Phi, psi and omega in degrees: 000138178261348181207150179282158172291135183273116177224096184294154172248142176294149173087006179259153175295150180284339183218142179231137174268125176267122178263099186283121184247004184305312183296335179257292184293328179286306186285340179293344183264002180286145181282339179243158181280127177271128181303146183299326179294325177291319178300314181297318179292323177302311180296318180297317178296320179297317179298325181292341179278352181108357175294133185251352176227114184229110179289116194277317187192190180221135178264056175268167178295136182305330180291332180285309182227084183298337179295340181244024180292346183263027186304312180298314181298320179299314181292335177291322186260352185282119173289138181260120178279142180298134177083004181252134177265140182233069179294160177227156177268137174230138183269337189197187183294326178297318176298322178295318177304314180296318181295316181297326180295340181250020171071024179293141181249351177217139177229171174221147171246157189235105181251178182229143176276351182236151182292318184297315181290326176300319178294316184288325185270321186241356182057037180214161170286170176301314181297319179293325178292322177297321178295325178291323181288331189307307180292331178296310181295318182298313180295318181297317180293322177299326178279359178087014181274146167282147182228120175265141174250110173281136174235111183271166177059037182285340187237001180163151183228134183294340180259325184260348180081224181296139180250117182301139180301319180300325178294318179295315181299320181298313180289322180299313180292329176295320176298316180293324179295334177292338181122005177299139182270343180212148180237124178254116181274116186256128170263077193302324181251009170070028184264351184292157176229164188305320180298321179294319178300312180299315182297319180293315180296319178297322178293322177294317178298319179297333178275004176097011180268122178287142177296340178294341181260001184256135170239163178233148186221103186247151177245159189262019185309315180246017176071025185257000191299314181291319178298318179293323177298314179300318178299318180295319178297322179293340176273353179107001177292141184231009176231126183232128175281142177202161184233124182305128180073004181075023180295149166108180181179233174206120184292347182253001177224101189297335182278359180274116176266195189300155175290164169304127180287133181301322180297318180296320178296313182297320178302312180297314181295322176300318180294332179272357181076021180265127185282133173239341183074013185255134176277107185296319180300313178296324179293317178299316180298321179294318180291325175296319178299315181292321178300322178295323178292329181272349176078027178204157179288155177287140176282352180298128180295322181290319176300316179297316183292328183262006177264119181300142176292139179281145176302145180300133179085008179297144181249150175244114181268000000 
């Protein structure tokens, strides 16, 4: 089969926006440096599949994430497709300065729901990290930029264990109060389950956060990403983060495995009759192309299922 049978479920949105994070969140976790020309072609191929939001890179200090040290060069050579958004991650005001110099129109900041990860990732407490983000968000909004607030460790922390829902809601609403236009709830180590997802989203809604401002970001550590995504959609969420070919993890949390594969997400949504505007065949081809550049097969189940078996004895020159 090349496509699933379409059988819609009641209560789901008719359309979902896929926030593609492979070029940033995926490639930042690679052990080797991917050439800037390969990154640019990867993004260009992703845009050609119909993805309309592709997180391009991160303006972090090169010593923190050397895999993304070429952010400026990438934006210089990257062709911009009409109707496609290319947000970037910035950690602080210096990162914002760099992003603005290259005409970026959307940024993201990356916070933590737990103190331990905030210390390990940002070398700050949660409160101190919010204080660091405040001028970044304020300046970006003044410049007319959209600002996404990533919130990591929303469903569990490898050092602190279970994360209380009230704690997540408190930090999440603080991010939105700074002026963030969107909030991405991250299951950084992939331990969440559907009931937990539903409970957190319901708690956010009860705190006055509209589901239109909520996105979800799941990892496949325990194989729960699609189930958790479906739970979020049933709550009214309409933006889902995913990574082409299942690339990525988190360089600051060793237990975080790959992101939800965009192909796996699109297959499920196609079967549910939910529109994404994404060409699955083209997406699979793009992930296969990128996997070849990285020298390993894609972990995406859909990419594997739709990839023809090679003849026995085939050679790779």
